C-alpha positions in Angstrom: 100.8 -81.4 32.8 100.1 -78.5 35.1 103.2 -77.0 36.8 103.0 -75.8 40.4 102.8 -72.1 41.0 106.0 -70.7 42.2 106.0 -67.5 44.3 109.3 -65.7 44.7 108.5 -62.7 46.8 111.2 -61.9 49.4 109.2 -58.9 50.7 106.5 -61.2 52.1 107.3 -61.9 55.7 105.2 -64.3 57.8 105.9 -63.8 61.5 107.1 -66.9 63.4 105.3 -67.7 66.7 108.2 -66.3 68.8 107.6 -62.9 67.0 103.9 -62.8 67.8 104.1 -60.9 71.2 106.0 -58.0 69.7 103.7 -58.0 66.7 100.6 -57.7 69.0 102.2 -54.8 70.9 103.0 -53.0 67.6 99.5 -53.5 66.3 97.9 -52.3 69.6 100.0 -49.2 69.4 98.9 -48.6 65.8 95.3 -49.0 66.8 95.7 -46.7 69.8 97.3 -44.0 67.6 94.5 -44.2 65.0 91.8 -44.0 67.7 93.5 -41.0 69.3 93.4 -38.9 66.1 89.9 -39.8 65.1 86.8 -37.8 66.1 83.1 -38.4 66.2 81.5 -37.0 63.1 79.0 -34.2 63.4 75.4 -35.0 62.5 75.8 -33.1 59.1 78.9 -35.2 58.3 77.1 -38.4 59.3 74.1 -37.5 57.0 76.4 -36.8 54.1 78.2 -40.1 54.6 74.9 -42.0 54.7 73.7 -40.3 51.5 76.9 -41.0 49.6 77.0 -44.6 50.8 73.3 -45.1 49.9 73.7 -43.6 46.5 76.8 -45.8 45.8 74.8 -48.9 46.9 71.9 -47.9 44.6 74.2 -47.4 41.6 76.0 -50.7 42.1 72.6 -52.4 42.5 71.3 -50.8 39.4 74.4 -51.9 37.4 74.0 -55.4 38.7 70.3 -55.4 37.8 71.0 -54.2 34.3 73.6 -56.9 33.8 71.1 -59.5 35.1 68.4 -58.3 32.7 70.9 -58.5 29.7 71.9 -62.0 30.6 68.3 -63.1 31.0 67.4 -61.5 27.7 70.3 -63.3 26.0 69.1 -66.6 27.6 65.6 -66.1 26.2 67.0 -65.4 22.7 69.0 -68.7 22.8 72.4 -67.0 22.6 
């Protein structure tokens, strides 16, 4: 018989509906603070970000393709 999962985490707090207005105001203040300290990247920074992101996507895609080819090869061998 499978026993139900028990979660005993007192640090998890789910806000009740009466706490939502205060929660929204706090979140909006946090978002405003983050937006106030950010800046628009220069073209050189943007190009560097695009290159690194593209390289990361290519590496992850290559790893996935290699794994796919290994699995296909194992299927052809009957393993």
